[in-house]
C-alpha positions in Angstrom: 148.7 119.8 138.5 148.5 123.4 137.8 146.8 124.1 141.1 143.4 123.8 142.7 140.2 125.6 142.9 138.5 125.5 146.3 138.0 121.8 147.2 135.2 120.6 149.5 135.7 120.7 153.2 137.8 122.7 155.6 140.4 120.0 156.0 141.3 120.0 152.3 141.3 123.8 152.2 143.8 123.7 155.0 145.8 121.0 153.3 146.4 122.8 150.1 147.0 126.2 151.8 149.6 124.6 154.0 151.2 122.8 151.1 151.8 126.2 149.3 153.0 127.7 152.5 155.6 125.0 153.1 156.8 125.2 149.5 157.1 128.9 149.7 159.2 128.5 152.8 161.7 126.4 150.9 160.1 123.0 151.5 159.6 120.2 149.0 158.3 121.2 145.6 154.6 120.8 145.1 153.8 117.6 143.1 151.7 119.6 140.6 154.4 122.2 140.1 156.1 121.4 136.8 157.9 124.8 136.7 156.7 124.7 133.1 153.5 124.6 131.2 151.8 121.2 131.1 153.3 119.4 128.0 149.8 118.4 126.8 148.8 122.1 126.7 152.0 122.9 124.7 151.4 120.0 122.3 147.7 120.9 121.8 148.6 124.6 121.1 151.4 123.5 118.7 149.2 121.0 116.8 146.3 123.4 116.6 148.6 126.3 115.7 146.8 128.3 118.3 147.0 132.1 118.2 145.1 134.2 120.7 145.4 137.6 119.2 142.3 139.6 120.1 140.8 136.8 122.1 140.4 136.1 125.8 141.4 133.0 127.9 141.0 131.8 131.5 143.1 129.2 133.3 141.3 127.4 136.1 143.2 126.5 139.3 146.3 128.2 137.9 148.7 127.4 140.8 152.0 129.2 140.1 150.8 130.3 136.7 153.0 128.4 134.3 150.1 127.4 132.1 148.7 130.9 132.2 152.0 132.5 131.2 152.1 130.1 128.3 148.6 130.9 127.2 149.4 134.6 127.4 152.5 134.0 125.2 150.1 132.8 122.5 148.5 136.2 122.4 145.4 135.7 124.6 144.3 138.3 127.1 144.7 135.9 130.0 142.9 135.7 133.3 143.9 133.0 135.8 142.7 132.1 139.3 143.3 129.9 142.2 141.5 129.6 145.6 144.9 129.7 147.5 146.2 133.2 147.9 149.8 131.9 148.3 149.5 130.3 144.8 148.5 133.6 143.3 151.3 135.4 145.2 153.8 132.8 143.9 152.5 133.2 140.3 153.1 137.0 140.5 156.6 136.4 141.7 157.3 133.7 139.1 155.9 135.7 136.1 156.5 139.4 137.0 156.8 140.5 133.4 153.9 138.6 131.9 150.6 140.4 131.3 148.3 138.3 133.4 145.1 139.1 135.4 145.7 136.9 138.4 142.9 136.5 140.9 142.1 134.7 144.1 138.7 133.1 143.4 136.5 130.1 144.2 135.4 127.9 141.4 132.0 127.4 143.1 131.4 131.2 143.5 133.0 132.8 140.5 132.3 136.4 139.5 129.1 136.5 137.5 130.7 138.6 134.7 132.9 135.6 133.9 130.0 133.5 132.7 130.4 133.1 128.9 133.3 135.5 128.8 136.2 133.5 127.5 137.3 132.2 124.1 139.6 129.6 125.6 139.1 127.9 129.0 142.0 125.8 130.2 141.2 123.2 132.9 144.4 121.3 133.8 144.1 118.8 136.6 141.7 120.8 138.7 138.5 118.7 138.5 140.4 115.7 139.7 141.6 117.6 142.8 138.0 118.1 144.0 136.1 115.4 145.8 134.0 113.3 143.5 130.8 114.4 145.3 131.3 117.9 143.8 132.7 116.8 140.5 129.5 117.5 138.5 129.2 121.0 140.0 132.8 121.7 139.2 132.4 120.6 135.6 129.3 122.8 135.2 131.1 125.8 136.6 134.1 125.4 134.2 131.8 124.9 131.2 129.9 128.1 132.0 133.1 130.2 131.4 133.2 129.5 127.7 131.9 132.1 125.3 129.8 131.2 122.2 132.2 129.5 119.8 134.7 129.2 122.6 137.0 126.2 123.4 137.3 124.3 126.7 140.5 122.3 127.0 140.5 119.6 129.6 143.6 117.8 130.9 143.2 115.1 133.6 144.9 112.0 135.0 143.2 108.8 133.9 141.6 106.5 136.4 142.9 103.5 134.4 146.5 104.6 135.0 146.2 104.9 138.8 143.2 102.7 139.8 144.1 102.4 143.5 144.7 106.0 144.3 142.6 107.1 147.3 142.9 110.8 146.5 143.4 113.6 146.3 143.7 113.6 143.4 140.9 111.5 142.1 141.7 110.6 138.5 138.9 110.7 135.9 137.4 108.0 133.8 136.0 108.6 130.3 132.5 109.2 131.6 133.8 112.0 133.9 135.6 113.6 130.9 132.5 113.3 128.7 130.4 115.1 131.4 131.5 118.4 129.9 129.2 117.7 127.0 126.2 118.0 129.3 126.6 121.8 129.4 126.2 122.9 125.8 129.7 121.9 124.7 130.4 119.7 121.7 133.4 117.3 121.8 136.1 118.0 119.3 138.6 115.5 120.6 138.8 113.1 123.6 142.1 111.3 123.6 144.9 109.9 125.8 148.4 111.2 125.3 151.6 109.8 127.0 153.0 112.0 129.8 156.6 112.6 128.9 158.0 112.4 132.4 156.1 109.1 133.2 155.6 107.3 129.9 153.5 104.6 131.5 150.8 107.2 132.1 148.6 108.6 129.4 146.4 111.4 130.8 143.2 112.6 129.2 143.3 115.5 126.8 139.9 116.7 125.6 138.8 119.6 123.5 135.2 121.0 123.5 133.6 123.8 121.6 130.5 125.8 122.5 
């Protein structure tokens, strides 16, 4: 996954913070760190011939910033945030020459000026990292970021692929993905694409338009 916004409960906050610290100290690579943009994001941008010139984008739970750097390469003025300071520090180290506005921020307490401010909102594997009890709140917070006419792109592990997972993460079913439509967004596409590194899995890819 690209990273996390603030999950619910101090134990999970500590868990993710410690995971970034250990990785930064030379420990095992984080399981959500692809060291590259998510392939579904790349495929979507290629198939849509996405060009961001003159438009703004935000990447939710950006982790080390690989998705954000890719979005910036498409020409978007790109903001990206994560609730773990070590993730943002790592993103700055990994992408020192990319023009990114990297922030430490909490999905459940975002700056009010971000509401309706972005032409593209990229949500990659963040909602599934938040306990299901706060899933609806997370979806609403992400949807609010989209400007009129803006696009929300959702990438998420599918519950059907990993039904016994205790979490985190907590993979999404179709109803979870469709919940974005409850917040003034119209579905353009809800699909399942194979994951190239694990072809037995086919995560969700969903596109919404405000």
